[in-house]
PAZAKE-459641 format. One record per residue (C-alpha): x, y, z negated; residue number from 1. Coordinates in Angstrom, 1 decimal, padded with zeros to 4 digits. Layout:
<atom><c1>X</c1><c2>Y</c2><c3>Z</c3><i>NUM</i></atom>
...
//
This chain:
<atom><c1>010.6</c1><c2>067.2</c2><c3>004.7</c3><i>1</i></atom>
<atom><c1>008.3</c1><c2>064.9</c2><c3>002.6</c3><i>2</i></atom>
<atom><c1>009.3</c1><c2>061.6</c2><c3>004.1</c3><i>3</i></atom>
<atom><c1>009.1</c1><c2>057.9</c2><c3>003.2</c3><i>4</i></atom>
<atom><c1>012.2</c1><c2>058.0</c2><c3>001.0</c3><i>5</i></atom>
<atom><c1>010.7</c1><c2>060.9</c2><c3>-001.1</c3><i>6</i></atom>
<atom><c1>007.4</c1><c2>059.1</c2><c3>-001.4</c3><i>7</i></atom>
<atom><c1>009.2</c1><c2>055.9</c2><c3>-002.6</c3><i>8</i></atom>
<atom><c1>011.1</c1><c2>057.9</c2><c3>-005.2</c3><i>9</i></atom>
<atom><c1>007.9</c1><c2>059.6</c2><c3>-006.5</c3><i>10</i></atom>
<atom><c1>006.1</c1><c2>056.2</c2><c3>-006.9</c3><i>11</i></atom>
<atom><c1>009.1</c1><c2>054.9</c2><c3>-008.8</c3><i>12</i></atom>
<atom><c1>009.1</c1><c2>057.8</c2><c3>-011.1</c3><i>13</i></atom>
<atom><c1>005.3</c1><c2>057.4</c2><c3>-011.7</c3><i>14</i></atom>
<atom><c1>005.8</c1><c2>053.8</c2><c3>-012.7</c3><i>15</i></atom>
<atom><c1>008.5</c1><c2>054.9</c2><c3>-015.2</c3><i>16</i></atom>
<atom><c1>006.1</c1><c2>057.5</c2><c3>-016.6</c3><i>17</i></atom>
<atom><c1>003.4</c1><c2>054.9</c2><c3>-017.1</c3><i>18</i></atom>
<atom><c1>005.9</c1><c2>052.6</c2><c3>-018.8</c3><i>19</i></atom>
<atom><c1>007.0</c1><c2>055.5</c2><c3>-021.1</c3><i>20</i></atom>
<atom><c1>003.3</c1><c2>056.2</c2><c3>-022.1</c3><i>21</i></atom>
<atom><c1>002.8</c1><c2>052.5</c2><c3>-023.0</c3><i>22</i></atom>
<atom><c1>006.0</c1><c2>052.3</c2><c3>-025.0</c3><i>23</i></atom>
<atom><c1>005.6</c1><c2>055.5</c2><c3>-027.0</c3><i>24</i></atom>
<atom><c1>001.8</c1><c2>055.7</c2><c3>-027.5</c3><i>25</i></atom>
<atom><c1>000.2</c1><c2>053.0</c2><c3>-029.7</c3><i>26</i></atom>
<atom><c1>-003.2</c1><c2>053.7</c2><c3>-028.1</c3><i>27</i></atom>
<atom><c1>-001.8</c1><c2>053.1</c2><c3>-024.6</c3><i>28</i></atom>
<atom><c1>-000.5</c1><c2>049.6</c2><c3>-025.6</c3><i>29</i></atom>
<atom><c1>-004.1</c1><c2>048.4</c2><c3>-026.1</c3><i>30</i></atom>
<atom><c1>-005.1</c1><c2>049.2</c2><c3>-022.5</c3><i>31</i></atom>
<atom><c1>-003.8</c1><c2>048.4</c2><c3>-019.0</c3><i>32</i></atom>
<atom><c1>-001.6</c1><c2>050.5</c2><c3>-016.9</c3><i>33</i></atom>
<atom><c1>-004.5</c1><c2>051.3</c2><c3>-014.6</c3><i>34</i></atom>
<atom><c1>-006.5</c1><c2>052.8</c2><c3>-017.5</c3><i>35</i></atom>
<atom><c1>-003.5</c1><c2>054.9</c2><c3>-018.5</c3><i>36</i></atom>
<atom><c1>-003.1</c1><c2>056.1</c2><c3>-014.9</c3><i>37</i></atom>
<atom><c1>-006.8</c1><c2>057.1</c2><c3>-014.7</c3><i>38</i></atom>
<atom><c1>-007.3</c1><c2>058.7</c2><c3>-018.1</c3><i>39</i></atom>
<atom><c1>-004.0</c1><c2>060.2</c2><c3>-019.4</c3><i>40</i></atom>
<atom><c1>-003.7</c1><c2>063.9</c2><c3>-018.6</c3><i>41</i></atom>
<atom><c1>000.0</c1><c2>063.9</c2><c3>-019.2</c3><i>42</i></atom>
<atom><c1>000.4</c1><c2>061.2</c2><c3>-016.6</c3><i>43</i></atom>
<atom><c1>-001.8</c1><c2>063.1</c2><c3>-014.2</c3><i>44</i></atom>
<atom><c1>000.2</c1><c2>066.3</c2><c3>-014.7</c3><i>45</i></atom>
<atom><c1>003.5</c1><c2>064.5</c2><c3>-014.1</c3><i>46</i></atom>
<atom><c1>002.2</c1><c2>062.8</c2><c3>-010.9</c3><i>47</i></atom>
<atom><c1>001.1</c1><c2>066.2</c2><c3>-009.6</c3><i>48</i></atom>
<atom><c1>004.4</c1><c2>067.7</c2><c3>-010.5</c3><i>49</i></atom>
<atom><c1>006.4</c1><c2>064.9</c2><c3>-008.8</c3><i>50</i></atom>
<atom><c1>004.6</c1><c2>065.7</c2><c3>-005.6</c3><i>51</i></atom>
<atom><c1>004.7</c1><c2>069.5</c2><c3>-006.0</c3><i>52</i></atom>
<atom><c1>008.5</c1><c2>069.4</c2><c3>-006.8</c3><i>53</i></atom>
<atom><c1>009.2</c1><c2>067.2</c2><c3>-003.8</c3><i>54</i></atom>
<atom><c1>007.2</c1><c2>069.6</c2><c3>-001.6</c3><i>55</i></atom>
<atom><c1>009.1</c1><c2>072.6</c2><c3>-003.2</c3><i>56</i></atom>
<atom><c1>012.4</c1><c2>071.0</c2><c3>-002.5</c3><i>57</i></atom>
<atom><c1>011.5</c1><c2>070.5</c2><c3>001.1</c3><i>58</i></atom>
<atom><c1>011.0</c1><c2>074.2</c2><c3>001.5</c3><i>59</i></atom>
<atom><c1>007.2</c1><c2>074.1</c2><c3>002.1</c3><i>60</i></atom>
<atom><c1>005.6</c1><c2>077.4</c2><c3>001.0</c3><i>61</i></atom>
<atom><c1>002.3</c1><c2>077.9</c2><c3>-000.9</c3><i>62</i></atom>
<atom><c1>001.3</c1><c2>074.2</c2><c3>-001.1</c3><i>63</i></atom>
<atom><c1>003.6</c1><c2>073.3</c2><c3>-004.1</c3><i>64</i></atom>
<atom><c1>002.1</c1><c2>076.1</c2><c3>-006.2</c3><i>65</i></atom>
<atom><c1>-001.4</c1><c2>075.2</c2><c3>-005.1</c3><i>66</i></atom>
<atom><c1>-000.8</c1><c2>071.6</c2><c3>-006.3</c3><i>67</i></atom>
<atom><c1>000.6</c1><c2>072.9</c2><c3>-009.6</c3><i>68</i></atom>
<atom><c1>-002.3</c1><c2>075.3</c2><c3>-010.0</c3><i>69</i></atom>
<atom><c1>-004.8</c1><c2>072.5</c2><c3>-009.4</c3><i>70</i></atom>
<atom><c1>-003.1</c1><c2>070.3</c2><c3>-011.9</c3><i>71</i></atom>
<atom><c1>-003.1</c1><c2>073.0</c2><c3>-014.5</c3><i>72</i></atom>
<atom><c1>-006.9</c1><c2>073.5</c2><c3>-014.0</c3><i>73</i></atom>
<atom><c1>-007.6</c1><c2>069.8</c2><c3>-014.4</c3><i>74</i></atom>
<atom><c1>-005.1</c1><c2>068.8</c2><c3>-017.2</c3><i>75</i></atom>
<atom><c1>-004.4</c1><c2>072.0</c2><c3>-019.1</c3><i>76</i></atom>
<atom><c1>-000.7</c1><c2>071.3</c2><c3>-018.5</c3><i>77</i></atom>
<atom><c1>001.4</c1><c2>073.9</c2><c3>-016.6</c3><i>78</i></atom>
<atom><c1>004.6</c1><c2>072.7</c2><c3>-014.9</c3><i>79</i></atom>
<atom><c1>006.3</c1><c2>075.0</c2><c3>-012.4</c3><i>80</i></atom>
<atom><c1>007.1</c1><c2>073.2</c2><c3>-009.1</c3><i>81</i></atom>
<atom><c1>010.7</c1><c2>074.2</c2><c3>-009.4</c3><i>82</i></atom>
<atom><c1>011.2</c1><c2>072.7</c2><c3>-012.9</c3><i>83</i></atom>
<atom><c1>013.5</c1><c2>069.6</c2><c3>-012.9</c3><i>84</i></atom>
<atom><c1>011.9</c1><c2>066.7</c2><c3>-014.8</c3><i>85</i></atom>
<atom><c1>013.9</c1><c2>063.5</c2><c3>-015.5</c3><i>86</i></atom>
<atom><c1>012.7</c1><c2>059.9</c2><c3>-015.6</c3><i>87</i></atom>
<atom><c1>010.2</c1><c2>058.5</c2><c3>-018.1</c3><i>88</i></atom>
<atom><c1>008.9</c1><c2>061.8</c2><c3>-019.6</c3><i>89</i></atom>
<atom><c1>006.0</c1><c2>061.2</c2><c3>-021.9</c3><i>90</i></atom>
<atom><c1>003.6</c1><c2>064.1</c2><c3>-022.5</c3><i>91</i></atom>
<atom><c1>001.3</c1><c2>063.0</c2><c3>-025.4</c3><i>92</i></atom>
<atom><c1>-002.2</c1><c2>064.6</c2><c3>-025.2</c3><i>93</i></atom>
<atom><c1>-000.6</c1><c2>067.5</c2><c3>-023.4</c3><i>94</i></atom>
<atom><c1>-003.1</c1><c2>070.4</c2><c3>-023.7</c3><i>95</i></atom>
<atom><c1>-001.3</c1><c2>073.7</c2><c3>-023.7</c3><i>96</i></atom>
<atom><c1>002.1</c1><c2>072.4</c2><c3>-022.6</c3><i>97</i></atom>
<atom><c1>004.0</c1><c2>074.9</c2><c3>-020.4</c3><i>98</i></atom>
<atom><c1>007.3</c1><c2>074.1</c2><c3>-018.6</c3><i>99</i></atom>
<atom><c1>008.8</c1><c2>077.1</c2><c3>-016.8</c3><i>100</i></atom>
<atom><c1>010.5</c1><c2>077.5</c2><c3>-013.4</c3><i>101</i></atom>
<atom><c1>014.2</c1><c2>076.9</c2><c3>-014.4</c3><i>102</i></atom>
<atom><c1>013.5</c1><c2>074.4</c2><c3>-017.2</c3><i>103</i></atom>
<atom><c1>015.4</c1><c2>071.1</c2><c3>-017.0</c3><i>104</i></atom>
<atom><c1>014.2</c1><c2>068.0</c2><c3>-018.8</c3><i>105</i></atom>
<atom><c1>016.3</c1><c2>064.9</c2><c3>-019.1</c3><i>106</i></atom>
<atom><c1>015.3</c1><c2>061.2</c2><c3>-019.2</c3><i>107</i></atom>
<atom><c1>013.1</c1><c2>059.5</c2><c3>-021.9</c3><i>108</i></atom>
<atom><c1>012.0</c1><c2>062.8</c2><c3>-023.4</c3><i>109</i></atom>
<atom><c1>008.7</c1><c2>063.0</c2><c3>-025.5</c3><i>110</i></atom>
<atom><c1>006.7</c1><c2>066.2</c2><c3>-025.6</c3><i>111</i></atom>
<atom><c1>003.6</c1><c2>066.7</c2><c3>-027.7</c3><i>112</i></atom>
<atom><c1>000.7</c1><c2>069.1</c2><c3>-027.2</c3><i>113</i></atom>
<atom><c1>001.1</c1><c2>072.9</c2><c3>-027.2</c3><i>114</i></atom>
<atom><c1>004.9</c1><c2>072.9</c2><c3>-026.4</c3><i>115</i></atom>
<atom><c1>006.4</c1><c2>075.7</c2><c3>-024.4</c3><i>116</i></atom>
<atom><c1>009.7</c1><c2>075.6</c2><c3>-022.5</c3><i>117</i></atom>
<atom><c1>009.6</c1><c2>079.3</c2><c3>-021.8</c3><i>118</i></atom>
<atom><c1>011.8</c1><c2>082.1</c2><c3>-020.5</c3><i>119</i></atom>
<atom><c1>012.8</c1><c2>085.4</c2><c3>-022.0</c3><i>120</i></atom>
<atom><c1>013.0</c1><c2>088.7</c2><c3>-020.1</c3><i>121</i></atom>
<atom><c1>012.4</c1><c2>089.3</c2><c3>-016.4</c3><i>122</i></atom>
<atom><c1>015.9</c1><c2>088.6</c2><c3>-015.0</c3><i>123</i></atom>
<atom><c1>016.4</c1><c2>086.2</c2><c3>-012.2</c3><i>124</i></atom>
<atom><c1>018.4</c1><c2>083.0</c2><c3>-012.5</c3><i>125</i></atom>
<atom><c1>018.5</c1><c2>080.5</c2><c3>-015.3</c3><i>126</i></atom>
<atom><c1>016.1</c1><c2>081.7</c2><c3>-018.1</c3><i>127</i></atom>
<atom><c1>014.4</c1><c2>078.5</c2><c3>-019.4</c3><i>128</i></atom>
<atom><c1>015.7</c1><c2>075.7</c2><c3>-021.7</c3><i>129</i></atom>
<atom><c1>017.7</c1><c2>072.7</c2><c3>-020.7</c3><i>130</i></atom>
<atom><c1>016.6</c1><c2>069.6</c2><c3>-022.7</c3><i>131</i></atom>
<atom><c1>018.9</c1><c2>066.6</c2><c3>-022.7</c3><i>132</i></atom>
<atom><c1>017.7</c1><c2>063.0</c2><c3>-022.7</c3><i>133</i></atom>
<atom><c1>016.0</c1><c2>061.2</c2><c3>-025.7</c3><i>134</i></atom>
<atom><c1>014.7</c1><c2>064.4</c2><c3>-027.2</c3><i>135</i></atom>
<atom><c1>011.4</c1><c2>064.6</c2><c3>-029.1</c3><i>136</i></atom>
<atom><c1>009.6</c1><c2>068.0</c2><c3>-029.2</c3><i>137</i></atom>
<atom><c1>006.8</c1><c2>068.3</c2><c3>-031.8</c3><i>138</i></atom>
<atom><c1>003.4</c1><c2>069.8</c2><c3>-031.4</c3><i>139</i></atom>
<atom><c1>003.3</c1><c2>073.6</c2><c3>-030.9</c3><i>140</i></atom>
<atom><c1>007.1</c1><c2>074.0</c2><c3>-030.7</c3><i>141</i></atom>
<atom><c1>008.4</c1><c2>076.9</c2><c3>-028.6</c3><i>142</i></atom>
<atom><c1>011.8</c1><c2>076.7</c2><c3>-026.9</c3><i>143</i></atom>
<atom><c1>012.6</c1><c2>080.1</c2><c3>-025.4</c3><i>144</i></atom>
<atom><c1>015.4</c1><c2>081.2</c2><c3>-023.1</c3><i>145</i></atom>
<atom><c1>018.3</c1><c2>079.5</c2><c3>-021.4</c3><i>146</i></atom>
<atom><c1>019.2</c1><c2>077.4</c2><c3>-024.5</c3><i>147</i></atom>
<atom><c1>020.5</c1><c2>073.9</c2><c3>-024.5</c3><i>148</i></atom>
<atom><c1>019.0</c1><c2>071.1</c2><c3>-026.6</c3><i>149</i></atom>
<atom><c1>021.4</c1><c2>068.3</c2><c3>-027.3</c3><i>150</i></atom>
<atom><c1>020.8</c1><c2>064.6</c2><c3>-026.7</c3><i>151</i></atom>
<atom><c1>018.6</c1><c2>062.7</c2><c3>-029.2</c3><i>152</i></atom>
<atom><c1>017.6</c1><c2>065.8</c2><c3>-031.1</c3><i>153</i></atom>
<atom><c1>014.1</c1><c2>066.4</c2><c3>-032.6</c3><i>154</i></atom>
<atom><c1>012.2</c1><c2>069.6</c2><c3>-032.7</c3><i>155</i></atom>
<atom><c1>009.8</c1><c2>069.9</c2><c3>-035.5</c3><i>156</i></atom>
<atom><c1>006.2</c1><c2>070.9</c2><c3>-035.0</c3><i>157</i></atom>
<atom><c1>005.6</c1><c2>074.7</c2><c3>-034.5</c3><i>158</i></atom>
<atom><c1>009.3</c1><c2>075.5</c2><c3>-034.6</c3><i>159</i></atom>
<atom><c1>010.5</c1><c2>078.4</c2><c3>-032.5</c3><i>160</i></atom>
<atom><c1>013.9</c1><c2>077.6</c2><c3>-031.0</c3><i>161</i></atom>
<atom><c1>016.0</c1><c2>080.4</c2><c3>-029.6</c3><i>162</i></atom>
<atom><c1>019.6</c1><c2>079.0</c2><c3>-030.0</c3><i>163</i></atom>
<atom><c1>021.4</c1><c2>075.9</c2><c3>-028.8</c3><i>164</i></atom>
<atom><c1>020.7</c1><c2>072.7</c2><c3>-030.7</c3><i>165</i></atom>
<atom><c1>023.4</c1><c2>070.2</c2><c3>-031.4</c3><i>166</i></atom>
<atom><c1>023.1</c1><c2>066.5</c2><c3>-030.5</c3><i>167</i></atom>
<atom><c1>021.4</c1><c2>064.1</c2><c3>-033.0</c3><i>168</i></atom>
<atom><c1>019.9</c1><c2>066.9</c2><c3>-035.1</c3><i>169</i></atom>
<atom><c1>016.5</c1><c2>068.0</c2><c3>-036.2</c3><i>170</i></atom>
<atom><c1>015.3</c1><c2>071.6</c2><c3>-035.9</c3><i>171</i></atom>
<atom><c1>012.6</c1><c2>073.2</c2><c3>-038.1</c3><i>172</i></atom>
<atom><c1>011.3</c1><c2>076.6</c2><c3>-038.8</c3><i>173</i></atom>
<atom><c1>010.9</c1><c2>080.0</c2><c3>-037.2</c3><i>174</i></atom>
<atom><c1>013.5</c1><c2>080.8</c2><c3>-036.0</c3><i>175</i></atom>
<atom><c1>014.6</c1><c2>077.2</c2><c3>-035.8</c3><i>176</i></atom>
<atom><c1>017.3</c1><c2>075.9</c2><c3>-038.1</c3><i>177</i></atom>
<atom><c1>019.2</c1><c2>072.7</c2><c3>-037.0</c3><i>178</i></atom>
<atom><c1>019.7</c1><c2>070.2</c2><c3>-039.8</c3><i>179</i></atom>
<atom><c1>021.0</c1><c2>066.6</c2><c3>-040.0</c3><i>180</i></atom>
<atom><c1>018.7</c1><c2>063.7</c2><c3>-040.9</c3><i>181</i></atom>
<atom><c1>020.8</c1><c2>061.7</c2><c3>-043.4</c3><i>182</i></atom>
<atom><c1>023.8</c1><c2>062.2</c2><c3>-041.2</c3><i>183</i></atom>
<atom><c1>022.4</c1><c2>059.6</c2><c3>-038.8</c3><i>184</i></atom>
<atom><c1>021.0</c1><c2>059.6</c2><c3>-035.3</c3><i>185</i></atom>
<atom><c1>017.1</c1><c2>059.5</c2><c3>-035.6</c3><i>186</i></atom>
<atom><c1>015.5</c1><c2>056.3</c2><c3>-034.6</c3><i>187</i></atom>
<atom><c1>012.7</c1><c2>055.9</c2><c3>-032.1</c3><i>188</i></atom>
<atom><c1>010.6</c1><c2>058.5</c2><c3>-030.2</c3><i>189</i></atom>
<atom><c1>008.5</c1><c2>059.6</c2><c3>-033.2</c3><i>190</i></atom>
<atom><c1>009.4</c1><c2>061.7</c2><c3>-036.2</c3><i>191</i></atom>
<atom><c1>007.9</c1><c2>061.9</c2><c3>-039.7</c3><i>192</i></atom>
<atom><c1>006.8</c1><c2>065.4</c2><c3>-039.1</c3><i>193</i></atom>
<atom><c1>005.3</c1><c2>065.7</c2><c3>-042.6</c3><i>194</i></atom>
<atom><c1>008.7</c1><c2>065.2</c2><c3>-044.3</c3><i>195</i></atom>
<atom><c1>011.2</c1><c2>067.1</c2><c3>-042.2</c3><i>196</i></atom>
<atom><c1>013.9</c1><c2>068.9</c2><c3>-044.1</c3><i>197</i></atom>
<atom><c1>013.3</c1><c2>072.7</c2><c3>-044.6</c3><i>198</i></atom>
<atom><c1>016.6</c1><c2>074.6</c2><c3>-045.1</c3><i>199</i></atom>
<atom><c1>014.8</c1><c2>077.9</c2><c3>-045.9</c3><i>200</i></atom>
<atom><c1>012.7</c1><c2>076.3</c2><c3>-048.6</c3><i>201</i></atom>
<atom><c1>015.8</c1><c2>074.5</c2><c3>-050.0</c3><i>202</i></atom>
<atom><c1>017.6</c1><c2>077.9</c2><c3>-050.1</c3><i>203</i></atom>
<atom><c1>014.7</c1><c2>079.5</c2><c3>-052.0</c3><i>204</i></atom>
<atom><c1>014.6</c1><c2>076.6</c2><c3>-054.5</c3><i>205</i></atom>
<atom><c1>018.4</c1><c2>077.0</c2><c3>-055.0</c3><i>206</i></atom>
<atom><c1>018.0</c1><c2>080.8</c2><c3>-055.7</c3><i>207</i></atom>
<atom><c1>015.1</c1><c2>080.1</c2><c3>-058.1</c3><i>208</i></atom>
<atom><c1>017.2</c1><c2>077.6</c2><c3>-060.0</c3><i>209</i></atom>
<atom><c1>020.1</c1><c2>080.1</c2><c3>-060.2</c3><i>210</i></atom>
<atom><c1>017.8</c1><c2>082.8</c2><c3>-061.5</c3><i>211</i></atom>
<atom><c1>016.5</c1><c2>080.5</c2><c3>-064.2</c3><i>212</i></atom>
<atom><c1>020.1</c1><c2>079.6</c2><c3>-065.1</c3><i>213</i></atom>
<atom><c1>021.1</c1><c2>083.3</c2><c3>-065.4</c3><i>214</i></atom>
<atom><c1>018.0</c1><c2>084.1</c2><c3>-067.4</c3><i>215</i></atom>
<atom><c1>019.0</c1><c2>081.4</c2><c3>-069.9</c3><i>216</i></atom>
<atom><c1>022.5</c1><c2>082.7</c2><c3>-070.2</c3><i>217</i></atom>
<atom><c1>021.1</c1><c2>086.3</c2><c3>-070.7</c3><i>218</i></atom>
<atom><c1>018.8</c1><c2>085.0</c2><c3>-073.4</c3><i>219</i></atom>
<atom><c1>021.7</c1><c2>083.4</c2><c3>-075.3</c3><i>220</i></atom>
<atom><c1>023.7</c1><c2>086.7</c2><c3>-075.1</c3><i>221</i></atom>
<atom><c1>020.8</c1><c2>089.0</c2><c3>-076.2</c3><i>222</i></atom>
<atom><c1>018.9</c1><c2>086.7</c2><c3>-078.4</c3><i>223</i></atom>
<atom><c1>015.7</c1><c2>087.5</c2><c3>-076.5</c3><i>224</i></atom>
<atom><c1>013.5</c1><c2>084.9</c2><c3>-074.9</c3><i>225</i></atom>
<atom><c1>014.3</c1><c2>084.0</c2><c3>-071.3</c3><i>226</i></atom>
<atom><c1>012.0</c1><c2>085.8</c2><c3>-068.8</c3><i>227</i></atom>
<atom><c1>012.8</c1><c2>089.4</c2><c3>-069.8</c3><i>228</i></atom>
<atom><c1>010.1</c1><c2>090.0</c2><c3>-072.5</c3><i>229</i></atom>
<atom><c1>007.2</c1><c2>092.3</c2><c3>-071.8</c3><i>230</i></atom>
<atom><c1>006.5</c1><c2>093.3</c2><c3>-068.2</c3><i>231</i></atom>
<atom><c1>005.0</c1><c2>096.7</c2><c3>-067.7</c3><i>232</i></atom>
<atom><c1>002.0</c1><c2>096.9</c2><c3>-065.3</c3><i>233</i></atom>
<atom><c1>002.6</c1><c2>098.6</c2><c3>-061.9</c3><i>234</i></atom>
<atom><c1>001.5</c1><c2>102.3</c2><c3>-061.7</c3><i>235</i></atom>
<atom><c1>000.0</c1><c2>104.0</c2><c3>-058.6</c3><i>236</i></atom>
<atom><c1>002.5</c1><c2>105.9</c2><c3>-056.5</c3><i>237</i></atom>
<atom><c1>003.2</c1><c2>109.4</c2><c3>-058.0</c3><i>238</i></atom>
<atom><c1>001.6</c1><c2>108.7</c2><c3>-061.4</c3><i>239</i></atom>
<atom><c1>003.8</c1><c2>109.4</c2><c3>-064.4</c3><i>240</i></atom>
<atom><c1>004.3</c1><c2>107.0</c2><c3>-067.2</c3><i>241</i></atom>
<atom><c1>002.4</c1><c2>108.3</c2><c3>-070.3</c3><i>242</i></atom>
<atom><c1>005.0</c1><c2>106.6</c2><c3>-072.5</c3><i>243</i></atom>
<atom><c1>007.8</c1><c2>108.5</c2><c3>-070.8</c3><i>244</i></atom>
<atom><c1>009.3</c1><c2>105.3</c2><c3>-069.4</c3><i>245</i></atom>
//
């Protein structure tokens, strides 16, 4: 049952959550731990989850879900009582964050607002993501299914991740594409979200450059200007070309 040892563990985890908030949020560094405890919705949601999870692990019915439901109503953050959350998780702002039943989150993870660790299908068993330690998940990202996100990875804002993510990589796009950041492990809990690599855009730029190159070669062979010359206007479907073209 929910005994003294469990209570001690919950209090230790809450202290770690407070430390994580102050270390990773510049705004929290200017205020005391008490103010963070009283005003940060992410800290409130984690405190409620620590209690709800301990009650769930003890086998108590109804109450864990009631605690989780109350926390969701107050904070806008939904964490299933069965979800396994590691030490020093920081949920920044937090509105709209959803963490599903079989999700597992490692230590020192940072999650921004609007993130979903969701399931796919209606099967029982493991159906939510496993997120290793030191991972940063950007605003609005959706991680779906029993995927595995490797240690020290970063998920770009609004990415949709449906496949496993290697360690020390960055994922961007929909569906998410893992890429390396200069071949090095990213530093710190934050990411320069405005300048993340975009492999899809890079591929399109490469194709565009290749088309321009081929047009230049064709122009040399035919003696016509690059670009194909005159372009005929589009005709409505079914209408014949009066010039017979």
